[in-house]
C-alpha angles and dihedrals in degrees: 000000000000091000090052091052091050090050092049091047091049092050091046091051092047092051091047092052092045095051092043091055091045091050091049091051091050091051092051093048089054091059111117120259106234116224132175132189115204118201117210116190098150123094092192111121091220091059092045091049088052089053090052090053091049091050091048091053094044096048093045097044100034109028096171093053112117110225131189122181113201113199120195139144110017088342089076088080087080088071098037110113093215099039108034121103090192108054092121090053092047089053092048093049090047089059087053091056101263110146116218118199131191123204113238091204090059091044090053095046092048094042092241114160119215088247088064091061118081116260086234089074133067125208134236127193094241126017095203091051090052091053092048094047091050091050091048088051091057101264118147115241131227126175109212121219146093121271109227117206 
């Protein structure tokens, strides 16, 4: 009788531990996936350097954060193979999962061919639309740049 009670107690404990672990896993999988879209419209190297510092801090301190950088207007120079001062950094951040996006409207208006944009970036038809769609999908928004006083 005592052996039967020990067996029942052991099975009950095992089931309790199993379901506790399963419940904890389910809670963790329900945790929100954090995503941020960063809009870069400034061609100023100081602003772009600031963006690189922000990306360094975000990727180091929050490695599972999903990041997309949308470059349009003068900001497209960050991705231009002949004009960017930060192509090495863009490539490094790309390997860390940062998604860089170039605006095709800007490319067209500035006569920039796709070959002039780093291979580490993809293109979208309209940069502003990309930012809006990301925000509507629940992405946080940051406008990159340096405030000048």
